[in-house]
C-alpha positions in Angstrom: -117.7 39.1 256.8 -116.4 35.6 257.8 -112.7 35.2 258.0 -111.3 31.9 256.8 -108.5 30.6 258.9 -106.1 28.1 257.2 -104.5 25.4 259.2 -100.7 25.2 259.0 -99.5 22.5 256.7 -98.7 19.2 258.4 -95.0 18.2 258.2 -94.1 14.6 258.4 -91.0 14.3 260.7 -90.0 11.1 259.0 -89.4 13.0 255.8 -87.0 15.5 257.4 -83.2 15.0 257.0 -81.5 13.7 260.1 -79.3 16.3 261.8 -77.0 16.1 264.8 -76.8 19.0 267.3 -73.9 19.6 269.5 -75.9 21.8 271.8 -73.0 24.3 271.8 -73.9 26.9 269.2 -74.6 25.0 266.0 -72.3 24.7 263.1 -70.2 27.6 264.2 -68.9 25.7 267.2 -65.8 23.7 266.7 -66.6 21.1 269.3 -67.8 17.9 267.7 -71.3 16.5 268.4 -69.9 13.7 270.6 -67.8 16.2 272.6 -64.5 14.6 271.6 -61.9 17.4 271.3 -59.3 15.0 269.9 -60.9 15.4 266.4 -60.3 19.1 266.5 -56.8 18.8 267.9 -55.9 16.4 265.1 -56.4 19.2 262.6 -54.8 22.0 264.7 -51.1 22.6 264.2 -49.0 21.8 267.2 -47.6 24.8 269.2 -44.1 23.5 268.7 -44.5 23.4 264.9 -45.8 27.0 264.8 -43.4 28.4 267.3 -40.3 27.0 265.6 -41.0 29.0 262.4 -41.3 32.1 264.5 -38.0 31.4 266.2 -36.2 30.7 262.8 -37.6 33.9 261.3 -36.3 35.9 264.3 -32.8 34.3 264.0 -32.8 35.0 260.2 -33.5 38.6 260.8 -30.8 38.9 263.4 -28.1 37.5 261.3 -29.3 39.5 258.3 -28.7 42.6 260.4 -25.2 41.3 261.3 -24.5 40.8 257.6 -25.7 44.2 256.7 -23.6 45.8 259.4 -20.5 43.8 258.3 -20.8 44.9 254.6 -21.4 48.5 255.5 -18.6 48.6 258.1 -16.1 47.1 255.7 -17.1 49.5 252.9 -16.6 52.5 255.2 -13.5 51.3 257.0 -9.9 52.2 256.1 -8.3 50.0 258.7 -10.0 46.7 257.8 -7.5 43.9 258.3 -7.8 40.7 256.3 -6.7 37.4 257.9 -6.8 33.7 257.2 -9.6 31.8 258.8 -8.5 29.0 261.2 -8.4 25.8 259.3 -10.3 24.0 262.1 -13.5 25.8 260.9 -13.7 23.5 257.9 -13.4 20.4 260.1 -16.1 21.9 262.3 -18.3 22.4 259.3 -17.9 18.7 258.5 -18.9 17.8 262.0 -22.1 19.9 261.8 -23.0 18.4 258.4 -22.6 14.9 259.7 -24.7 15.8 262.8 -27.6 16.8 260.5 -27.4 13.4 258.8 -27.3 11.5 262.2 -30.2 13.6 263.5 -32.3 12.8 260.4 -31.5 9.1 260.9 -32.5 9.3 264.5 -35.7 11.1 263.7 -36.7 8.4 261.3 -35.8 5.6 263.7 -37.5 7.2 266.6 -40.6 7.7 264.5 -40.5 4.0 263.5 -40.0 3.0 267.1 -43.0 5.1 268.2 -45.0 3.4 265.5 -44.1 0.0 266.7 -42.2 -0.9 263.5 -38.9 -1.9 265.4 -38.1 -4.2 268.1 -38.2 -3.0 271.7 -34.6 -4.2 272.2 -33.2 -1.5 269.9 -32.3 1.8 271.5 -34.0 4.6 269.5 -32.0 7.3 271.3 -28.6 6.0 270.1 -28.4 8.3 267.1 -29.6 11.2 269.2 -26.6 10.7 271.5 -24.4 10.7 268.4 -25.9 13.9 267.2 -25.4 15.4 270.6 -21.8 14.4 270.7 -21.1 15.9 267.3 -22.7 19.1 268.3 -20.5 19.3 271.4 -17.5 18.7 269.3 -18.5 21.5 267.0 -18.7 23.9 269.9 -15.3 22.7 271.2 -13.9 23.2 267.7 -15.2 26.8 267.7 -13.4 27.5 271.0 -10.2 26.1 269.5 -10.6 28.5 266.6 -11.0 31.4 268.9 -7.9 30.3 270.8 -5.9 30.1 267.5 -6.9 33.7 266.6 -6.0 35.0 270.0 -2.6 33.3 269.7 -2.1 35.4 266.5 -2.9 38.6 268.4 -6.4 38.9 267.0 -8.9 39.6 269.8 -12.5 41.0 269.9 -11.3 44.6 269.9 -8.2 44.3 267.8 -9.8 45.1 264.4 -13.3 45.5 263.0 -12.8 42.3 261.0 -11.8 40.3 264.0 -14.7 41.8 266.0 -17.2 40.6 263.4 -15.6 37.1 263.4 -16.0 36.7 267.1 -19.5 38.2 267.2 -20.9 36.0 264.4 -19.3 32.8 265.4 -20.1 33.3 269.1 -23.8 34.1 268.3 -24.0 31.0 266.2 -22.4 28.9 268.9 -24.9 30.1 271.4 -27.8 29.1 269.1 -26.1 25.7 268.7 -26.1 25.3 272.5 -29.8 26.0 272.4 -30.2 23.2 269.8 -28.2 20.9 272.0 -30.6 21.7 274.9 -33.5 20.8 272.6 -31.8 17.4 271.8 -31.3 16.7 275.5 -35.0 17.5 276.0 -36.0 15.1 273.3 -33.9 12.4 274.8 -35.4 12.9 278.2 -38.9 12.8 276.8 -38.1 9.7 274.8 -36.8 7.9 277.9 -40.1 8.8 279.7 -42.1 7.5 276.7 -43.9 10.9 276.4 -42.2 12.3 273.4 -44.4 13.9 270.8 -43.6 13.7 267.1 -44.1 17.4 266.7 -41.4 18.1 269.3 -38.9 15.9 267.5 -39.7 17.4 264.2 -39.3 21.0 265.5 -36.0 20.1 267.0 -34.8 18.6 263.8 -35.9 21.7 261.8 -34.0 24.0 264.2 -30.8 21.9 264.0 -30.9 21.7 260.2 -31.4 25.4 260.0 -28.3 26.0 262.2 -26.4 23.8 259.8 -27.4 25.9 256.8 -26.8 29.1 258.7 -23.3 28.0 259.6 -22.4 27.2 256.0 -23.7 30.7 255.0 -21.6 32.4 257.8 -18.5 30.5 256.8 -18.8 31.6 253.2 -19.5 35.2 254.3 -16.4 35.2 256.6 -14.3 33.6 253.9 -15.3 36.3 251.3 -15.3 39.3 253.6 -12.4 38.7 256.0 
């Protein structure tokens, strides 16, 4: 018997849809066809933006553990001594609140400066220096509060209540110093004209969080001590 062989259908290449191939694995590859990684990086969250949330979560868990220990220790203690908080703590709170305002002002002005919306003669770091000064004053005020308590005979090991006061305020002050280091880093990068917007935003989030955390700690100490 004769076998009939059919020729494959002819396909007109002009009628096929145009496709672009990256040559790097098809559609599953994230590298654009033109090889420009900046397109991918534009949609990738900056490392500083992701890392700051991890840091804030860890700090939250730490102070939550401190709070739980304070509540449990006070409930089980028969020698808990109540004392009046140093009045300078309220002034320190005001300093920290104002510093958050100045940092937000500086963040907006630096962003405008980086976008070319302000004159080059204006110093965009001025409000950052103001925030830095207010933060240093806050730490100095905390030291004065510790000195006032020690003058009243309340030291770290005097009573469980005074121990928690020193531990909580000192832990917060250390984190404030970390935030001040971040502000110094931002100022240095800004002076070198290599500051990234994500770095500035991450520093601002951290500082605002320290502000909220301190208000919480002050209320906790006021109610429990």
